[in-house]
N, C-alpha and C positions, 0 to 999 in steps of 0.2 A: 686911143693907141693902145698897142699890146706892149706891154713892159715884160721883160725876162730878167729873172735873177735865179741864184742857186742856190741849193741847200743839199742836204742828204739825210737820211736814215739808216739807223742799223739793219744789216740783214745777217743773222747769225752774229758773226765776229768779223764780217767785213761791212763795208758801207756801200748804199745804193745812192749814186748822185742822182738828185732831183731837179729838175729845171721847172720854175714856179712861173707860169705864164697869166698874166692878167690882164683881162680887157674891160676897161671902163667907158661906158656910154651914158649919154643924158638920157633918164628915163626914170621910172620908180624905183625907189631907194631898195636896193637888194644885193646881197652878196651870196654867190652860189661857189660852192668848191666842188670839183669832179675832177675824176681820174683816180678812182679806187680809194678814196678816203677812208679811214676807219671812223669809228664815233668820234675819238679824241680829235682826229683832224678836222671832222665836220663841226664840232664845236669850237674849233679856232676862230669861226666866224665871229660869234660874239665877244670873244676875248680881243679880236685884232680890231673889231670897230670901238669898243669901247676905250682901247689904248688909243686908239687915233684921236678920239674925241678929247682925251686929257691932253694932246697935243694943242687943242684949239683949233683943228680942223674939221670941217663937216663935209660929209658926204651924202646930203640928204636929196642931190637931184642926180645920184650916179646909179647906175645899174652894173653890177660889178659881177664878173665871172672868173674864176680862177681855176686854172687847170693843172694839174700834177703830173709832169711826164717824167719816165714813161707811163701812159695810161695803164697798160696792162698789170702793172707791178702794184700791189697793195701798199699804202703809206700808211704806217702806224705810229702813234707818238706825237708829243706835242714839239717836236724839235722844229717843226717847220711853221710857226707861229711868226717868229721874225722876218722871216722870208717872204711869207703871205702879206703882213704889213707891209714891209719895204716895196714889194711888187704894186700893191693898191695905191701906196702914195706916188710911185712913179707913174702909174697907168693915169693917176689923177692930176698929173702935172704939177704936184707939191714937192717932187724930188727929182734931181736929174738923173736919167739911167745912165750915164758914164761914170757915176760913182758906184754902180754895182757889179763889180767883178769880182768881189770876195765872195764866198760862200757864207752864208748867213744861218746862225743856229741859235735858237733859244724860245724857251716857253715865255709868253706874256702874261702878265697880272693884268687885272682890268685898270689899274692905274699906271699901265707902262712900265713896271719893273720888269727887269729879265731875270728869270727863275733859271737856276741849273738843270740840265738834264743828262740823261743816262746816254753810254754809247758815243761819248764825244770821241775817245782814242782814235778807233777805226777811222771815224770821219775825217779827222785833223790827218791822219796819216794818209787817206786817198787825197784830200786837199792838197797836201803837199807834195804827192806826186805829180799831181797836175798843176803844180806851179801857181797854185792858187792860194791868197790869205784867208783867214776864217775869222770873221766876227761871230764872238760868243760871249755868253754870259761870264764876268769877272770871277764868279765863284766854280768854274770849270777852267779857270787859267793854268791852276797847278798841275791838275791832270794832263791837260794838252800841251803842257810846256816839255813834257819828257820827251817830245818827237824832235829830232834833231833836224834843224832846217826849217822847222815850220814858223809861217808868219802869222800872228797872232792878234789880232785886236780886240781886246777884252772891254766890255760895255755893261753899265749897270742899269741902264734905262732905255726905254726906246726913242726917247729925246735926245741922247747921247750919239745914237747911231744915225739919227735923221740930220744932227748937226753935221756929224762926219762925211754922211753923203753929199751933203750939200756944200761942202767945202769950208763950212764955216769955224768948225772947231776939229781937226783931225783926231781921232783917237790913237792913243800911244800906242806904237808897235812893239809888240816883244817877241822876239827871235826865241825859238824852242830849243832845246838842248841843254838847258840848264838842269833839268831834271837829274836828281841824284839817287843812287843806290843805297838805301837805308842800310844801317850795319844789321849784321846777321846776329839781331838780338835773340831771336826765337831759338837760336842755337844753344843758349845756356838757360833758357828759362826751365827746360826739363832734362836733368843730366841722368845718363846711365848709372853714375856712381850711387844713386840713389835706390837701385835694384840690388836687392840681396840675391845672392847665389845665382842660379839660372845661367851657367857659364855656357851651356849648351845654346840656350836661347840667344844669349846676348852674341855668340859666334854666328849663329843664323842670321841675327840683324845686321850684323857687319858684313856679311857676305851679298846680303840684299841688298844694302847700301852702296856697296863697292860695284856692283854689276848691275845695279836697277832692275832684280829681280822680284817677281811677285812671291810674296810670303802667307803661309797659312799656319796660325797659332791653333793646335788641338790640346784642350785639356779643360780640367773641372773648375767651377768657380774658385777665385782666390790664388789662381796659379800663376798671376802677373801677366796675363795676354794683354790686356787694355794698357798696363803700365809701360810694359815694353813697346807697343806700337807707338804709343804717343811720342816715345823718345826717340824714334828713327828720324826725325827732321832735324834734330841736334847734331847727328852724325853725319847729315849730306853736306855737302860743300854748296857754298852759296850759288846763285844762279849767274850766269855771264848775262851780259848785256841784252843780245839777242833772245834769249829765254826769258830773260824778265819782262821783256817787250811783250813777247807771245803771251806771259802769263797775265801781265797787266791789262794787256788789249781785252782779253777774255772777260775778266773782272768788271772792266769797263763796261762791255757790251751787256753784261747781267745787271748793271747797276750794284755790283757788289764791292766795288773799290773803297777800301776805308780809309785810304789815306791819298796825299799828292803825288807820292813818290813812287818809284817802279817798287814792284815785288821782288826785292832782292833774295829773299828766303824761299824755299819750296814751299808753296801753297800746301797746307794740311786740311784736308775736308773728311768729316766724321758724320754721315748723313744719318737718320734715325731709320730704323727697320721699317718703320712705316712709310718712306717716301714712297711718292708716286713714279709711275714710269716716265713722265715728262721731267719730274724733279730731278729724276738720275740721269738719264740720257739726254734730256733737252727737249724743247718744244714748245707749244703754245702759240700764242697769236699775238705778237711776231714771235718768231722762233728765237728762242734765247738758250744759251748755254746751260746744260743741267751740272750736277754734281761730278759728272765724269770729265767735263771739260774744265769746271773749276779747279780741278787736281790737275790739270795739264802741267808738266815739269815738276809735278811735286807728288804727293802722297794721297791716295784713297784709302781710309779705314772704314772697313764694315764690320762691327762688332755684332756677334750673334749672327753668323753668317746666314745659317738656314732658316732664320727669323724672316728675312727679306723674301717678298712675294718672288715666286718662279718668274714671271717676266721682266721683273726688274734685274734680276740675276743674269737671264740670258741678254740682257741687252749688254753685258758687261764682254761677251765674246768676241765681236767684231773689234772694238777698242783694244782690247787686250792683245789681239794678232796683230793690227793694223796700224795703230796710234789716231786713229781718227774715227769718229762716228758720222754716220749719213742719216740726216731725218729727212723723211719723206712723209709731208702732210698734204691734203687735199688744198689747203691755203698758201702752200710754199714749202720749199726745201732747203737743207743747208747741210753744209759738210764743216763739222766742229771739231778741231784738233781736239786729240784725247791720249796723249802720251803721259800715261801717269804710272804711278808704281802702286800696285793694289798690297794691302797689308790687311789680312782678314784674321778673326777669331772666332771659334765655335766651341761648343760643348761636346764629349764623346758620345753622348746619348741625350734623349729629352730632359733625364733629371740631373744631368751633370756629372754624375758621380763614378761612372763607369771606369773601372782601373785605378780609383782613387783610395787610399787606406783610411782617410778621416771619415767615411760615411759608407754605407753598403748600397750600391745600385739595385734598385728594384725593377729597372725597365726588362721587358721582353725581349727576346731577339727580334721578331717583327716589328716591334716598337722602334727599335734602334734601326733596323732597314728601312722603316718609313721616314725616319727623321734626318738619316743621311741620303736617302734618296731625292730629297728636296734639293740636292746638288748634283745636277747633271756630271756624266763622265768628262763630255769637253770641256765643261767649265773647269773641272778639278785639273785636266790635263795641262791647261793654260797656266795654272799656278806651279812656279818653279821648284819652291820649296814648301813641304808639308812637314810640320814638327809637332811631336807630341810633346807638350809641358806638362811637368808635374808640379804641384806646391812644395815650395819651401818649408821643411820642418820648421814648426815653431820654436823648437828649441835652439835650432841655428838662428833663426831671426835673433831671439833674444839674447845668445852669445856673442853673434858677430856682427849683427846691425849690416847697413849697407857699406860693402867693402870693394866693390867693382871697380874697374876702371872708370875714369871720367870720360864724358863724351869728346872732351878736346882731345884725348889721347887717341881714342878710336878714329876721331875725324880725320887726322893727320894720316891713318894707314888707309882710310877710304879714299881720301885724296890721293893719296901716291899711287893706289890701284888704278884710279880714273885717269891719273896723268899717263899711266903706261897704256891704256886704252886709246886715249886721244893720240898718242903717237902713233900707235899701231894702225889706228885706222884714219889717219891724217888723208885728208882729200876724199874720202869715201862717204856715201849718203848716211852712214851710221856712226854712232860714237861711243856707243856702250854694248858690254857683251849682250844684255838682254835684247839689244836689237839684231844682233847679229843674224844675217838672213842665212837660211840652209843652204844657198849656194856658195857662202864664203867660210862654212864650216872647216871643209879640207884644209884651206889655205891659212888658217887661223887657229885651229885647234889640233894642232899635231899630238897625235896619243903615243905615248911610249908602248912598245909591245904588251909589255903586263898590263898596262892600263885598259890596251884595246881588248884583251882577253876578258878582263874582268867585267866590262860594259857588255860584251857578246852573251857571258854566262847569265850577268844580272838580267839582261831583257828577257832571255828565255825562261828564268825562273820565277821574276816578277810579273810576266806578261806586260810589259811597259810596251805602250803604242810608241809609234814613231815619233810623235809630239812631244811625248814625255821622256823618250830617249835625247831627241835634240836639246830639251831644255835641261836635263841633267849635264849634257855635254858643255852647254853655255856656263852652268855652275862651276862646273870643273875649270874652266876657261877661267873664271873669275878667282877662283881658289888659287890657281897658279899665279895670277896677278898679284894676289896680296904676298904669295911666297917670293914675287919677284921672279918667276922661273919662266922660259919660252915655251916648254913642251910640257904636257900633261902626263904626271906620273899615276902610279897606280895608287898613291895615297890621294891625290886629289879626285880620281874616280871614285874610290870607294867612300870618301866622306861625300862628294855630291849625291851619290846613291843612298847614302844614308838619310837624305831629308826628303825621302818620298814616303813617309809613315802610311798614308793612305792606300798606297800601292802594295805596302807589306801587309796589308789588312789590320792595321791598328785602329 
């Protein structure tokens, strides 16, 4: 007979439903797997047969063929082990087919133990949407239980699944939706109160947090660029349930989920400048999310920005503009979410000391030009705020120490500004000023006459591109939200334009 059971494999941050068809006939003992399996799936043959032998079942007179449908889609990973084993047992007449309505997930060890697998969250979401229950390793239960309405049947061994399918000892069903949002602990880990001085940089950080704007710090070593960037998550509001679920799904698909609860705090990713193209943008076989997607709904921090390879930096252009990245490879394609906030830091020159009073810069102008040419104009245009950061004098450090506002107080102002944006954009497909499309600028960025004149003169004098002008306008909108103002004044316009350091030739 031909048995049919169901499972799934990750596809980027989505799930591909897989029908496992098994035909068992009398003949020479063999088990063949077809339907574009990768090496991990082909090797399931040995794991499945060993696990079935530990049940006391023997298939010595069976010739077995396993087909994974859809056959034109490549199947990767060990998630299909349990489904293949169940299908083989059904085809051999050892388990009734009527018990196999649930999706089956899990890697098998040789003795029949079920091992946890990656990418469970998007698969459980897909199964729940299809109205199916999911049999899965008990170690994946906490992760899967965050999906509301999910019907979960955790098991520790193949023997438990077989007893369930035979109706001898049903598995205990767990209904999802009890997953909790963890406390916003990251908010208090690094506090802005620890930063001495740097009022201008702290102000830029607050503006970036309030409107989800991209920010570039430009300054010599020791100016506090990294210290400031690391404290951005502490002034961001916690994620709502929908955003938390999005971020958690991505980390699950990448196998990077560190706990069983939803990611309540915005993720903070800080890859090394040696990261590969696939490590940053995503890719591989199977296609997995990269750092850009792992920072979705959170912060991507790139320290020493010009040290990243040019192709890696250019991969940022599309997600900075569109909030997603499209991966196209010979073996598959995927659309990955990438609505992140970029915070970058760089030195003003190769030696780092241009414009600093502590040391003399010995870089020649051509060297500085080559160093900055590593960053393309289109990439810099997509960064809303460019800010020059000078070191705090050591006498001030010794005299006053860290005396700035704590993160909790700044976070209150950021939350209030974001609440104003949420009310203004209610019912629209965007929620933050950084996401404001060009077609909505006129409706939501009303300029006072003095502010309009200032923008017009500055665009001509600084030679701003249209993209840079639009981004400055969005920053001015955020400044007005922080002040609780409806229209954009000349003060808002002037401050927004002051955060274009590279356009002013600094």
